[in-house]
mmCIF file as Biopython writes it, N, C-alpha, C and O atoms, coordinates in Angstrom:
data_model
#
loop_
_atom_site.group_PDB
_atom_site.id
_atom_site.type_symbol
_atom_site.label_atom_id
_atom_site.label_alt_id
_atom_site.label_comp_id
_atom_site.label_asym_id
_atom_site.label_entity_id
_atom_site.label_seq_id
_atom_site.pdbx_PDB_ins_code
_atom_site.Cartn_x
_atom_site.Cartn_y
_atom_site.Cartn_z
_atom_site.occupancy
_atom_site.B_iso_or_equiv
_atom_site.auth_seq_id
_atom_site.auth_asym_id
_atom_site.pdbx_PDB_model_num
ATOM 1   N N  . MET A ? 1  ? -61.211 -42.023 -131.589 1.0 0.0 1  A 1 
ATOM 2   C CA . MET A ? 1  ? -62.265 -42.658 -132.647 1.0 0.0 1  A 1 
ATOM 3   C C  . MET A ? 1  ? -61.665 -43.347 -132.961 1.0 0.0 1  A 1 
ATOM 4   O O  . MET A ? 1  ? -60.478 -43.557 -132.710 1.0 0.0 1  A 1 
ATOM 5   N N  . HIS A ? 2  ? -62.755 -44.122 -133.924 1.0 0.0 2  A 1 
ATOM 6   C CA . HIS A ? 2  ? -62.501 -45.732 -134.121 1.0 0.0 2  A 1 
ATOM 7   C C  . HIS A ? 2  ? -62.389 -45.605 -136.386 1.0 0.0 2  A 1 
ATOM 8   O O  . HIS A ? 2  ? -62.947 -44.976 -137.286 1.0 0.0 2  A 1 
ATOM 9   N N  . MET A ? 3  ? -61.864 -46.119 -136.313 1.0 0.0 3  A 1 
ATOM 10  C CA . MET A ? 3  ? -61.176 -46.430 -138.222 1.0 0.0 3  A 1 
ATOM 11  C C  . MET A ? 3  ? -61.599 -47.439 -138.383 1.0 0.0 3  A 1 
ATOM 12  O O  . MET A ? 3  ? -61.569 -48.397 -137.610 1.0 0.0 3  A 1 
ATOM 13  N N  . GLN A ? 4  ? -62.214 -47.340 -139.775 1.0 0.0 4  A 1 
ATOM 14  C CA . GLN A ? 4  ? -61.972 -48.651 -140.563 1.0 0.0 4  A 1 
ATOM 15  C C  . GLN A ? 4  ? -61.405 -48.735 -141.239 1.0 0.0 4  A 1 
ATOM 16  O O  . GLN A ? 4  ? -60.959 -47.785 -141.883 1.0 0.0 4  A 1 
ATOM 17  N N  . GLU A ? 5  ? -61.070 -50.260 -141.480 1.0 0.0 5  A 1 
ATOM 18  C CA . GLU A ? 5  ? -59.684 -51.416 -142.215 1.0 0.0 5  A 1 
ATOM 19  C C  . GLU A ? 5  ? -60.104 -51.177 -143.433 1.0 0.0 5  A 1 
ATOM 20  O O  . GLU A ? 5  ? -61.220 -51.440 -143.882 1.0 0.0 5  A 1 
ATOM 21  N N  . THR A ? 6  ? -58.960 -50.534 -144.133 1.0 0.0 6  A 1 
ATOM 22  C CA . THR A ? 6  ? -59.188 -50.371 -145.676 1.0 0.0 6  A 1 
ATOM 23  C C  . THR A ? 6  ? -58.345 -51.431 -146.567 1.0 0.0 6  A 1 
ATOM 24  O O  . THR A ? 6  ? -57.152 -51.621 -146.330 1.0 0.0 6  A 1 
ATOM 25  N N  . PHE A ? 7  ? -58.855 -51.937 -147.339 1.0 0.0 7  A 1 
ATOM 26  C CA . PHE A ? 7  ? -57.801 -52.988 -147.925 1.0 0.0 7  A 1 
ATOM 27  C C  . PHE A ? 7  ? -57.915 -52.358 -149.635 1.0 0.0 7  A 1 
ATOM 28  O O  . PHE A ? 7  ? -58.844 -51.793 -150.214 1.0 0.0 7  A 1 
ATOM 29  N N  . CYS A ? 8  ? -56.408 -52.785 -150.135 1.0 0.0 8  A 1 
ATOM 30  C CA . CYS A ? 8  ? -56.617 -52.125 -151.337 1.0 0.0 8  A 1 
ATOM 31  C C  . CYS A ? 8  ? -56.524 -52.761 -152.580 1.0 0.0 8  A 1 
ATOM 32  O O  . CYS A ? 8  ? -55.716 -53.642 -152.876 1.0 0.0 8  A 1 
ATOM 33  N N  . PRO A ? 9  ? -57.574 -52.168 -153.444 1.0 0.0 9  A 1 
ATOM 34  C CA . PRO A ? 9  ? -58.621 -52.679 -154.547 1.0 0.0 9  A 1 
ATOM 35  C C  . PRO A ? 9  ? -57.473 -53.656 -155.333 1.0 0.0 9  A 1 
ATOM 36  O O  . PRO A ? 9  ? -57.755 -54.774 -155.766 1.0 0.0 9  A 1 
ATOM 37  N N  . GLU A ? 10 ? -56.268 -53.100 -155.429 1.0 0.0 10 A 1 
ATOM 38  C CA . GLU A ? 10 ? -55.630 -53.551 -156.535 1.0 0.0 10 A 1 
ATOM 39  C C  . GLU A ? 10 ? -54.651 -55.128 -156.464 1.0 0.0 10 A 1 
ATOM 40  O O  . GLU A ? 10 ? -54.439 -56.011 -157.296 1.0 0.0 10 A 1 
ATOM 41  N N  . CYS A ? 11 ? -54.111 -54.857 -154.642 1.0 0.0 11 A 1 
ATOM 42  C CA . CYS A ? 11 ? -53.615 -56.515 -154.471 1.0 0.0 11 A 1 
ATOM 43  C C  . CYS A ? 11 ? -53.907 -56.936 -153.283 1.0 0.0 11 A 1 
ATOM 44  O O  . CYS A ? 11 ? -53.203 -57.830 -152.815 1.0 0.0 11 A 1 
ATOM 45  N N  . GLY A ? 12 ? -55.124 -56.348 -152.422 1.0 0.0 12 A 1 
ATOM 46  C CA . GLY A ? 12 ? -55.339 -56.710 -151.356 1.0 0.0 12 A 1 
ATOM 47  C C  . GLY A ? 12 ? -54.742 -56.413 -149.933 1.0 0.0 12 A 1 
ATOM 48  O O  . GLY A ? 12 ? -55.105 -56.894 -148.860 1.0 0.0 12 A 1 
ATOM 49  N N  . GLY A ? 13 ? -53.902 -55.655 -150.138 1.0 0.0 13 A 1 
ATOM 50  C CA . GLY A ? 13 ? -53.102 -55.230 -148.699 1.0 0.0 13 A 1 
ATOM 51  C C  . GLY A ? 13 ? -53.531 -54.304 -147.834 1.0 0.0 13 A 1 
ATOM 52  O O  . GLY A ? 13 ? -54.340 -53.515 -148.321 1.0 0.0 13 A 1 
ATOM 53  N N  . LYS A ? 14 ? -53.244 -54.136 -146.668 1.0 0.0 14 A 1 
ATOM 54  C CA . LYS A ? 14 ? -54.032 -53.388 -146.010 1.0 0.0 14 A 1 
ATOM 55  C C  . LYS A ? 14 ? -53.423 -51.741 -146.380 1.0 0.0 14 A 1 
ATOM 56  O O  . LYS A ? 14 ? -52.328 -51.573 -146.917 1.0 0.0 14 A 1 
ATOM 57  N N  . MET A ? 15 ? -54.164 -50.824 -146.063 1.0 0.0 15 A 1 
ATOM 58  C CA . MET A ? 15 ? -54.129 -49.280 -146.211 1.0 0.0 15 A 1 
ATOM 59  C C  . MET A ? 15 ? -54.192 -48.615 -144.946 1.0 0.0 15 A 1 
ATOM 60  O O  . MET A ? 15 ? -55.061 -48.805 -144.094 1.0 0.0 15 A 1 
ATOM 61  N N  . PHE A ? 16 ? -53.226 -47.827 -144.868 1.0 0.0 16 A 1 
ATOM 62  C CA . PHE A ? 16 ? -53.249 -46.768 -144.151 1.0 0.0 16 A 1 
ATOM 63  C C  . PHE A ? 16 ? -53.864 -45.212 -144.542 1.0 0.0 16 A 1 
ATOM 64  O O  . PHE A ? 16 ? -54.214 -44.692 -145.601 1.0 0.0 16 A 1 
ATOM 65  N N  . PHE A ? 17 ? -53.828 -44.932 -143.673 1.0 0.0 17 A 1 
ATOM 66  C CA . PHE A ? 17 ? -54.300 -43.219 -144.080 1.0 0.0 17 A 1 
ATOM 67  C C  . PHE A ? 17 ? -53.184 -42.281 -143.472 1.0 0.0 17 A 1 
ATOM 68  O O  . PHE A ? 17 ? -52.806 -42.110 -142.313 1.0 0.0 17 A 1 
ATOM 69  N N  . GLU A ? 18 ? -52.707 -41.608 -144.962 1.0 0.0 18 A 1 
ATOM 70  C CA . GLU A ? 18 ? -51.803 -40.497 -145.016 1.0 0.0 18 A 1 
ATOM 71  C C  . GLU A ? 18 ? -52.571 -38.935 -144.438 1.0 0.0 18 A 1 
ATOM 72  O O  . GLU A ? 18 ? -53.002 -38.138 -145.270 1.0 0.0 18 A 1 
ATOM 73  N N  . ILE A ? 19 ? -52.654 -38.675 -143.059 1.0 0.0 19 A 1 
ATOM 74  C CA . ILE A ? 19 ? -52.823 -37.430 -142.835 1.0 0.0 19 A 1 
ATOM 75  C C  . ILE A ? 19 ? -52.952 -36.211 -143.606 1.0 0.0 19 A 1 
ATOM 76  O O  . ILE A ? 19 ? -53.883 -35.539 -144.050 1.0 0.0 19 A 1 
ATOM 77  N N  . ALA A ? 20 ? -51.184 -36.147 -143.607 1.0 0.0 20 A 1 
ATOM 78  C CA . ALA A ? 20 ? -50.795 -34.811 -144.626 1.0 0.0 20 A 1 
ATOM 79  C C  . ALA A ? 20 ? -50.855 -34.835 -146.270 1.0 0.0 20 A 1 
ATOM 80  O O  . ALA A ? 20 ? -50.565 -33.876 -146.985 1.0 0.0 20 A 1 
ATOM 81  N N  . ALA A ? 21 ? -51.309 -36.184 -146.740 1.0 0.0 21 A 1 
ATOM 82  C CA . ALA A ? 21 ? -51.655 -36.423 -147.764 1.0 0.0 21 A 1 
ATOM 83  C C  . ALA A ? 21 ? -53.434 -36.302 -148.238 1.0 0.0 21 A 1 
ATOM 84  O O  . ALA A ? 21 ? -53.859 -36.114 -149.378 1.0 0.0 21 A 1 
ATOM 85  N N  . LYS A ? 22 ? -54.097 -36.446 -147.201 1.0 0.0 22 A 1 
ATOM 86  C CA . LYS A ? 22 ? -55.670 -36.981 -147.011 1.0 0.0 22 A 1 
ATOM 87  C C  . LYS A ? 22 ? -56.062 -38.390 -147.924 1.0 0.0 22 A 1 
ATOM 88  O O  . LYS A ? 22 ? -57.056 -38.786 -148.532 1.0 0.0 22 A 1 
ATOM 89  N N  . SER A ? 23 ? -54.773 -38.868 -147.669 1.0 0.0 23 A 1 
ATOM 90  C CA . SER A ? 23 ? -54.847 -40.565 -149.095 1.0 0.0 23 A 1 
ATOM 91  C C  . SER A ? 23 ? -54.554 -41.658 -148.577 1.0 0.0 23 A 1 
ATOM 92  O O  . SER A ? 23 ? -54.054 -41.658 -147.452 1.0 0.0 23 A 1 
ATOM 93  N N  . PHE A ? 24 ? -54.744 -42.630 -149.129 1.0 0.0 24 A 1 
ATOM 94  C CA . PHE A ? 24 ? -54.436 -43.533 -148.500 1.0 0.0 24 A 1 
ATOM 95  C C  . PHE A ? 24 ? -53.781 -44.486 -148.874 1.0 0.0 24 A 1 
ATOM 96  O O  . PHE A ? 24 ? -54.268 -45.110 -149.817 1.0 0.0 24 A 1 
ATOM 97  N N  . VAL A ? 25 ? -52.598 -44.923 -148.371 1.0 0.0 25 A 1 
ATOM 98  C CA . VAL A ? 25 ? -51.376 -46.375 -149.133 1.0 0.0 25 A 1 
ATOM 99  C C  . VAL A ? 25 ? -51.418 -47.032 -148.644 1.0 0.0 25 A 1 
ATOM 100 O O  . VAL A ? 25 ? -51.417 -47.083 -147.414 1.0 0.0 25 A 1 
ATOM 101 N N  . CYS A ? 26 ? -51.493 -48.114 -149.657 1.0 0.0 26 A 1 
ATOM 102 C CA . CYS A ? 26 ? -51.017 -49.558 -149.317 1.0 0.0 26 A 1 
ATOM 103 C C  . CYS A ? 26 ? -49.735 -49.838 -149.123 1.0 0.0 26 A 1 
ATOM 104 O O  . CYS A ? 26 ? -48.762 -49.336 -149.687 1.0 0.0 26 A 1 
ATOM 105 N N  . THR A ? 27 ? -49.784 -51.001 -147.963 1.0 0.0 27 A 1 
ATOM 106 C CA . THR A ? 27 ? -48.536 -51.381 -147.263 1.0 0.0 27 A 1 
ATOM 107 C C  . THR A ? 27 ? -47.978 -52.269 -148.043 1.0 0.0 27 A 1 
ATOM 108 O O  . THR A ? 27 ? -46.878 -52.685 -147.678 1.0 0.0 27 A 1 
ATOM 109 N N  . LYS A ? 28 ? -48.543 -52.788 -149.276 1.0 0.0 28 A 1 
ATOM 110 C CA . LYS A ? 28 ? -48.016 -54.311 -149.867 1.0 0.0 28 A 1 
ATOM 111 C C  . LYS A ? 28 ? -47.369 -53.556 -151.821 1.0 0.0 28 A 1 
ATOM 112 O O  . LYS A ? 28 ? -46.405 -53.846 -152.530 1.0 0.0 28 A 1 
ATOM 113 N N  . CYS A ? 29 ? -48.327 -52.731 -151.952 1.0 0.0 29 A 1 
ATOM 114 C CA . CYS A ? 29 ? -47.893 -52.354 -153.562 1.0 0.0 29 A 1 
ATOM 115 C C  . CYS A ? 29 ? -47.882 -51.032 -153.673 1.0 0.0 29 A 1 
ATOM 116 O O  . CYS A ? 29 ? -47.840 -50.617 -154.831 1.0 0.0 29 A 1 
ATOM 117 N N  . GLY A ? 30 ? -47.922 -49.754 -152.292 1.0 0.0 30 A 1 
ATOM 118 C CA . GLY A ? 30 ? -47.841 -48.682 -152.719 1.0 0.0 30 A 1 
ATOM 119 C C  . GLY A ? 30 ? -48.876 -47.846 -153.499 1.0 0.0 30 A 1 
ATOM 120 O O  . GLY A ? 30 ? -48.944 -46.617 -153.487 1.0 0.0 30 A 1 
ATOM 121 N N  . LEU A ? 31 ? -49.366 -48.371 -153.919 1.0 0.0 31 A 1 
ATOM 122 C CA . LEU A ? 31 ? -51.152 -47.348 -154.099 1.0 0.0 31 A 1 
ATOM 123 C C  . LEU A ? 31 ? -51.282 -46.372 -153.140 1.0 0.0 31 A 1 
ATOM 124 O O  . LEU A ? 31 ? -51.351 -46.638 -151.940 1.0 0.0 31 A 1 
ATOM 125 N N  . PHE A ? 32 ? -51.317 -45.366 -153.547 1.0 0.0 32 A 1 
ATOM 126 C CA . PHE A ? 32 ? -51.660 -43.911 -153.626 1.0 0.0 32 A 1 
ATOM 127 C C  . PHE A ? 32 ? -52.775 -43.296 -153.633 1.0 0.0 32 A 1 
ATOM 128 O O  . PHE A ? 32 ? -52.546 -42.202 -154.147 1.0 0.0 32 A 1 
ATOM 129 N N  . ALA A ? 33 ? -54.276 -43.400 -153.250 1.0 0.0 33 A 1 
ATOM 130 C CA . ALA A ? 33 ? -55.395 -42.911 -153.535 1.0 0.0 33 A 1 
ATOM 131 C C  . ALA A ? 33 ? -56.330 -42.239 -152.373 1.0 0.0 33 A 1 
ATOM 132 O O  . ALA A ? 33 ? -56.396 -42.919 -151.349 1.0 0.0 33 A 1 
ATOM 133 N N  . THR A ? 34 ? -57.030 -41.066 -152.369 1.0 0.0 34 A 1 
ATOM 134 C CA . THR A ? 34 ? -58.255 -41.171 -151.743 1.0 0.0 34 A 1 
ATOM 135 C C  . THR A ? 34 ? -59.185 -41.665 -151.852 1.0 0.0 34 A 1 
ATOM 136 O O  . THR A ? 34 ? -59.419 -42.325 -152.864 1.0 0.0 34 A 1 
ATOM 137 N N  . ARG A ? 35 ? -60.299 -41.505 -150.601 1.0 0.0 35 A 1 
ATOM 138 C CA . ARG A ? 35 ? -60.935 -42.286 -150.524 1.0 0.0 35 A 1 
ATOM 139 C C  . ARG A ? 35 ? -62.243 -42.768 -152.155 1.0 0.0 35 A 1 
ATOM 140 O O  . ARG A ? 35 ? -62.677 -43.849 -152.553 1.0 0.0 35 A 1 
ATOM 141 N N  . GLU A ? 36 ? -62.417 -41.511 -152.577 1.0 0.0 36 A 1 
ATOM 142 C CA . GLU A ? 36 ? -62.840 -41.608 -153.933 1.0 0.0 36 A 1 
ATOM 143 C C  . GLU A ? 36 ? -62.353 -42.307 -155.174 1.0 0.0 36 A 1 
ATOM 144 O O  . GLU A ? 36 ? -62.931 -43.064 -155.954 1.0 0.0 36 A 1 
ATOM 145 N N  . GLN A ? 37 ? -61.065 -41.815 -155.134 1.0 0.0 37 A 1 
ATOM 146 C CA . GLN A ? 37 ? -60.504 -43.234 -156.362 1.0 0.0 37 A 1 
ATOM 147 C C  . GLN A ? 37 ? -60.210 -44.631 -155.475 1.0 0.0 37 A 1 
ATOM 148 O O  . GLN A ? 37 ? -59.511 -45.444 -156.080 1.0 0.0 37 A 1 
ATOM 149 N N  . ILE A ? 38 ? -60.560 -44.951 -154.386 1.0 0.0 38 A 1 
ATOM 150 C CA . ILE A ? 38 ? -60.468 -46.260 -153.573 1.0 0.0 38 A 1 
ATOM 151 C C  . ILE A ? 38 ? -61.797 -46.817 -154.410 1.0 0.0 38 A 1 
ATOM 152 O O  . ILE A ? 38 ? -61.795 -47.693 -155.275 1.0 0.0 38 A 1 
ATOM 153 N N  . SER A ? 39 ? -63.180 -45.890 -153.791 1.0 0.0 39 A 1 
ATOM 154 C CA . SER A ? 39 ? -64.605 -46.558 -154.476 1.0 0.0 39 A 1 
ATOM 155 C C  . SER A ? 39 ? -64.779 -46.628 -155.737 1.0 0.0 39 A 1 
ATOM 156 O O  . SER A ? 39 ? -65.446 -47.471 -156.337 1.0 0.0 39 A 1 
ATOM 157 N N  . ASP A ? 40 ? -64.033 -45.521 -156.285 1.0 0.0 40 A 1 
ATOM 158 C CA . ASP A ? 40 ? -63.850 -45.908 -158.418 1.0 0.0 40 A 1 
ATOM 159 C C  . ASP A ? 40 ? -62.966 -47.165 -158.855 1.0 0.0 40 A 1 
ATOM 160 O O  . ASP A ? 40 ? -63.110 -47.746 -159.931 1.0 0.0 40 A 1 
ATOM 161 N N  . LEU A ? 41 ? -62.228 -47.435 -158.081 1.0 0.0 41 A 1 
ATOM 162 C CA . LEU A ? 41 ? -61.445 -48.707 -158.702 1.0 0.0 41 A 1 
ATOM 163 C C  . LEU A ? 41 ? -62.132 -49.832 -158.048 1.0 0.0 41 A 1 
ATOM 164 O O  . LEU A ? 41 ? -61.890 -50.895 -158.619 1.0 0.0 41 A 1 
ATOM 165 N N  . LYS A ? 42 ? -63.035 -49.951 -156.872 1.0 0.0 42 A 1 
ATOM 166 C CA . LYS A ? 42 ? -63.459 -51.153 -156.514 1.0 0.0 42 A 1 
ATOM 167 C C  . LYS A ? 42 ? -64.842 -51.282 -157.308 1.0 0.0 42 A 1 
ATOM 168 O O  . LYS A ? 42 ? -65.312 -52.386 -157.034 1.0 0.0 42 A 1 
ATOM 169 N N  . TYR A ? 43 ? -65.638 -50.613 -158.145 1.0 0.0 43 A 1 
ATOM 170 C CA . TYR A ? 43 ? -66.312 -50.094 -158.394 1.0 0.0 43 A 1 
ATOM 171 C C  . TYR A ? 43 ? -66.156 -50.731 -159.728 1.0 0.0 43 A 1 
ATOM 172 O O  . TYR A ? 43 ? -67.053 -51.411 -160.225 1.0 0.0 43 A 1 
ATOM 173 N N  . LYS A ? 44 ? -64.826 -50.472 -160.400 1.0 0.0 44 A 1 
ATOM 174 C CA . LYS A ? 44 ? -64.860 -50.890 -161.854 1.0 0.0 44 A 1 
ATOM 175 C C  . LYS A ? 44 ? -64.388 -52.520 -161.953 1.0 0.0 44 A 1 
ATOM 176 O O  . LYS A ? 44 ? -64.883 -53.455 -162.582 1.0 0.0 44 A 1 
ATOM 177 N N  . ILE A ? 45 ? -63.292 -52.447 -161.111 1.0 0.0 45 A 1 
ATOM 178 C CA . ILE A ? 45 ? -63.168 -54.475 -160.602 1.0 0.0 45 A 1 
ATOM 179 C C  . ILE A ? 45 ? -64.361 -54.915 -160.725 1.0 0.0 45 A 1 
ATOM 180 O O  . ILE A ? 45 ? -64.647 -55.577 -161.723 1.0 0.0 45 A 1 
ATOM 181 N N  . LYS A ? 46 ? -65.475 -54.596 -159.571 1.0 0.0 46 A 1 
ATOM 182 C CA . LYS A ? 46 ? -66.665 -55.583 -159.591 1.0 0.0 46 A 1 
ATOM 183 C C  . LYS A ? 46 ? -67.768 -55.721 -161.400 1.0 0.0 46 A 1 
ATOM 184 O O  . LYS A ? 46 ? -68.426 -56.666 -161.836 1.0 0.0 46 A 1 
ATOM 185 N N  . VAL A ? 47 ? -67.574 -54.687 -161.835 1.0 0.0 47 A 1 
ATOM 186 C CA . VAL A ? 47 ? -67.957 -54.392 -163.525 1.0 0.0 47 A 1 
ATOM 187 C C  . VAL A ? 47 ? -67.389 -55.288 -164.013 1.0 0.0 47 A 1 
ATOM 188 O O  . VAL A ? 47 ? -68.052 -55.956 -164.807 1.0 0.0 47 A 1 
ATOM 189 N N  . ARG A ? 48 ? -66.168 -55.635 -163.804 1.0 0.0 48 A 1 
ATOM 190 C CA . ARG A ? 48 ? -65.568 -55.942 -164.514 1.0 0.0 48 A 1 
ATOM 191 C C  . ARG A ? 48 ? -65.563 -57.676 -164.219 1.0 0.0 48 A 1 
ATOM 192 O O  . ARG A ? 48 ? -65.718 -58.443 -165.170 1.0 0.0 48 A 1 
ATOM 193 N N  . GLU A ? 49 ? -65.383 -58.153 -162.920 1.0 0.0 49 A 1 
ATOM 194 C CA . GLU A ? 49 ? -65.540 -59.656 -162.685 1.0 0.0 49 A 1 
ATOM 195 C C  . GLU A ? 49 ? -67.024 -59.791 -162.872 1.0 0.0 49 A 1 
ATOM 196 O O  . GLU A ? 49 ? -67.459 -60.919 -163.106 1.0 0.0 49 A 1 
ATOM 197 N N  . ASP A ? 50 ? -67.971 -58.630 -162.787 1.0 0.0 50 A 1 
ATOM 198 C CA . ASP A ? 50 ? -69.305 -59.099 -163.041 1.0 0.0 50 A 1 
ATOM 199 C C  . ASP A ? 50 ? -69.699 -59.674 -164.588 1.0 0.0 50 A 1 
ATOM 200 O O  . ASP A ? 50 ? -70.373 -60.619 -164.997 1.0 0.0 50 A 1 
ATOM 201 N N  . GLU A ? 51 ? -68.879 -58.542 -165.255 1.0 0.0 51 A 1 
ATOM 202 C CA . GLU A ? 51 ? -68.822 -58.902 -166.936 1.0 0.0 51 A 1 
ATOM 203 C C  . GLU A ? 51 ? -68.339 -60.706 -167.377 1.0 0.0 51 A 1 
ATOM 204 O O  . GLU A ? 51 ? -68.815 -61.587 -168.093 1.0 0.0 51 A 1 
ATOM 205 N N  . GLU A ? 52 ? -66.939 -60.534 -166.316 1.0 0.0 52 A 1 
ATOM 206 C CA . GLU A ? 52 ? -66.434 -62.074 -166.723 1.0 0.0 52 A 1 
ATOM 207 C C  . GLU A ? 52 ? -67.294 -63.914 -166.539 1.0 0.0 52 A 1 
ATOM 208 O O  . GLU A ? 52 ? -67.417 -65.016 -167.074 1.0 0.0 52 A 1 
ATOM 209 N N  . ARG A ? 53 ? -67.717 -62.967 -165.207 1.0 0.0 53 A 1 
ATOM 210 C CA . ARG A ? 53 ? -68.873 -64.289 -165.048 1.0 0.0 53 A 1 
ATOM 211 C C  . ARG A ? 53 ? -70.062 -64.204 -165.580 1.0 0.0 53 A 1 
ATOM 212 O O  . ARG A ? 53 ? -70.911 -65.020 -165.221 1.0 0.0 53 A 1 
ATOM 213 N N  . ARG A ? 54 ? -70.398 -63.158 -166.590 1.0 0.0 54 A 1 
ATOM 214 C CA . ARG A ? 54 ? -71.757 -63.502 -167.303 1.0 0.0 54 A 1 
ATOM 215 C C  . ARG A ? 54 ? -71.471 -64.193 -168.627 1.0 0.0 54 A 1 
ATOM 216 O O  . ARG A ? 54 ? -72.274 -64.736 -169.386 1.0 0.0 54 A 1 
ATOM 217 N N  . LYS A ? 55 ? -69.558 -63.993 -168.791 1.0 0.0 55 A 1 
ATOM 218 C CA . LYS A ? 55 ? -69.650 -64.266 -170.123 1.0 0.0 55 A 1 
ATOM 219 C C  . LYS A ? 55 ? -69.187 -65.810 -170.142 1.0 0.0 55 A 1 
ATOM 220 O O  . LYS A ? 55 ? -69.165 -66.546 -171.128 1.0 0.0 55 A 1 
ATOM 221 N N  . LYS A ? 56 ? -68.805 -66.138 -168.760 1.0 0.0 56 A 1 
ATOM 222 C CA . LYS A ? 56 ? -68.337 -67.165 -168.360 1.0 0.0 56 A 1 
ATOM 223 C C  . LYS A ? 56 ? -69.800 -68.390 -168.460 1.0 0.0 56 A 1 
ATOM 224 O O  . LYS A ? 56 ? -69.761 -69.611 -168.619 1.0 0.0 56 A 1 
ATOM 225 N N  . LYS A ? 57 ? -71.041 -67.429 -168.287 1.0 0.0 57 A 1 
ATOM 226 C CA . LYS A ? 57 ? -72.250 -68.522 -167.746 1.0 0.0 57 A 1 
ATOM 227 C C  . LYS A ? 57 ? -72.471 -68.290 -169.368 1.0 0.0 57 A 1 
ATOM 228 O O  . LYS A ? 57 ? -72.520 -69.383 -169.933 1.0 0.0 57 A 1 
ATOM 229 N N  . ARG A ? 58 ? -72.583 -67.448 -170.052 1.0 0.0 58 A 1 
ATOM 230 C CA . ARG A ? 58 ? -72.982 -67.603 -171.494 1.0 0.0 58 A 1 
ATOM 231 C C  . ARG A ? 58 ? -72.146 -68.475 -171.942 1.0 0.0 58 A 1 
ATOM 232 O O  . ARG A ? 58 ? -72.761 -69.541 -171.920 1.0 0.0 58 A 1 
ATOM 233 N N  . ASP A ? 59 ? -71.064 -68.656 -172.350 1.0 0.0 59 A 1 
ATOM 234 C CA . ASP A ? 59 ? -70.117 -69.859 -172.999 1.0 0.0 59 A 1 
ATOM 235 C C  . ASP A ? 59 ? -70.554 -70.996 -172.655 1.0 0.0 59 A 1 
ATOM 236 O O  . ASP A ? 59 ? -70.728 -71.860 -173.514 1.0 0.0 59 A 1 
ATOM 237 N N  . HIS A ? 60 ? -70.847 -71.254 -171.204 1.0 0.0 60 A 1 
ATOM 238 C CA . HIS A ? 60 ? -71.488 -72.475 -170.629 1.0 0.0 60 A 1 
ATOM 239 C C  . HIS A ? 60 ? -72.900 -72.361 -171.491 1.0 0.0 60 A 1 
ATOM 240 O O  . HIS A ? 60 ? -73.018 -73.173 -172.408 1.0 0.0 60 A 1 
ATOM 241 N N  . GLY A ? 61 ? -73.422 -71.907 -171.386 1.0 0.0 61 A 1 
ATOM 242 C CA . GLY A ? 61 ? -74.778 -71.888 -171.976 1.0 0.0 61 A 1 
ATOM 243 C C  . GLY A ? 61 ? -74.721 -72.236 -173.451 1.0 0.0 61 A 1 
ATOM 244 O O  . GLY A ? 61 ? -75.337 -73.240 -173.810 1.0 0.0 61 A 1 
ATOM 245 N N  . GLU A ? 62 ? -74.176 -71.654 -174.183 1.0 0.0 62 A 1 
ATOM 246 C CA . GLU A ? 62 ? -73.713 -71.441 -176.190 1.0 0.0 62 A 1 
ATOM 247 C C  . GLU A ? 62 ? -73.271 -73.518 -175.496 1.0 0.0 62 A 1 
ATOM 248 O O  . GLU A ? 62 ? -74.120 -74.376 -175.740 1.0 0.0 62 A 1 
ATOM 249 N N  . TYR A ? 63 ? -72.268 -73.827 -174.911 1.0 0.0 63 A 1 
ATOM 250 C CA . TYR A ? 63 ? -71.536 -75.125 -174.723 1.0 0.0 63 A 1 
ATOM 251 C C  . TYR A ? 63 ? -72.686 -76.288 -174.323 1.0 0.0 63 A 1 
ATOM 252 O O  . TYR A ? 63 ? -72.826 -77.360 -174.913 1.0 0.0 63 A 1 
ATOM 253 N N  . LEU A ? 64 ? -73.448 -75.829 -173.216 1.0 0.0 64 A 1 
ATOM 254 C CA . LEU A ? 64 ? -74.418 -76.917 -172.952 1.0 0.0 64 A 1 
ATOM 255 C C  . LEU A ? 64 ? -75.553 -77.161 -174.629 1.0 0.0 64 A 1 
ATOM 256 O O  . LEU A ? 64 ? -75.862 -78.275 -175.053 1.0 0.0 64 A 1 
ATOM 257 N N  . GLU A ? 65 ? -75.905 -76.044 -175.186 1.0 0.0 65 A 1 
ATOM 258 C CA . GLU A ? 65 ? -76.755 -75.991 -176.539 1.0 0.0 65 A 1 
ATOM 259 C C  . GLU A ? 65 ? -76.293 -77.047 -177.541 1.0 0.0 65 A 1 
ATOM 260 O O  . GLU A ? 65 ? -76.921 -77.974 -178.051 1.0 0.0 65 A 1 
ATOM 261 N N  . TRP A ? 66 ? -74.652 -76.540 -177.729 1.0 0.0 66 A 1 
ATOM 262 C CA . TRP A ? 66 ? -73.897 -77.338 -178.488 1.0 0.0 66 A 1 
ATOM 263 C C  . TRP A ? 66 ? -74.590 -79.271 -178.333 1.0 0.0 66 A 1 
ATOM 264 O O  . TRP A ? 66 ? -75.374 -80.034 -178.897 1.0 0.0 66 A 1 
ATOM 265 N N  . TRP A ? 67 ? -73.578 -79.228 -177.118 1.0 0.0 67 A 1 
ATOM 266 C CA . TRP A ? 67 ? -74.025 -80.709 -176.532 1.0 0.0 67 A 1 
ATOM 267 C C  . TRP A ? 67 ? -74.645 -81.637 -176.776 1.0 0.0 67 A 1 
ATOM 268 O O  . TRP A ? 67 ? -74.413 -82.703 -177.347 1.0 0.0 67 A 1 
ATOM 269 N N  . LEU A ? 68 ? -76.079 -80.879 -175.977 1.0 0.0 68 A 1 
ATOM 270 C CA . LEU A ? 68 ? -77.572 -81.202 -176.392 1.0 0.0 68 A 1 
ATOM 271 C C  . LEU A ? 68 ? -78.168 -81.506 -177.601 1.0 0.0 68 A 1 
ATOM 272 O O  . LEU A ? 68 ? -79.194 -82.148 -177.822 1.0 0.0 68 A 1 
ATOM 273 N N  . SER A ? 69 ? -77.246 -80.859 -178.506 1.0 0.0 69 A 1 
ATOM 274 C CA . SER A ? 69 ? -77.481 -80.715 -180.250 1.0 0.0 69 A 1 
ATOM 275 C C  . SER A ? 69 ? -77.064 -81.927 -181.303 1.0 0.0 69 A 1 
ATOM 276 O O  . SER A ? 69 ? -77.415 -82.113 -182.469 1.0 0.0 69 A 1 
ATOM 277 N N  . LYS A ? 70 ? -76.194 -82.667 -180.450 1.0 0.0 70 A 1 
ATOM 278 C CA . LYS A ? 70 ? -75.306 -83.712 -180.599 1.0 0.0 70 A 1 
ATOM 279 C C  . LYS A ? 70 ? -76.101 -84.772 -180.169 1.0 0.0 70 A 1 
ATOM 280 O O  . LYS A ? 70 ? -75.817 -85.868 -180.652 1.0 0.0 70 A 1 
ATOM 281 N N  . LYS A ? 71 ? -76.912 -84.724 -179.478 1.0 0.0 71 A 1 
ATOM 282 C CA . LYS A ? 71 ? -77.612 -85.948 -178.744 1.0 0.0 71 A 1 
ATOM 283 C C  . LYS A ? 71 ? -78.929 -86.379 -180.142 1.0 0.0 71 A 1 
ATOM 284 O O  . LYS A ? 71 ? -79.718 -87.310 -179.981 1.0 0.0 71 A 1 
#
């Protein structure tokens, strides 16, 4: 059986599947989560990163507008 390698959304460490608990466990930070919980964590992290990227882009645009208005 081919098993897809899973990485921890918190620290990036490798996760292994604990059959008895039907959950994944991170070998680095000890995160213990089901597949659904891991998907939710990855989604929340992606949303947060997208929000930060948009804010940085907006801040850059405001700075550029300010800079160009001084000339």
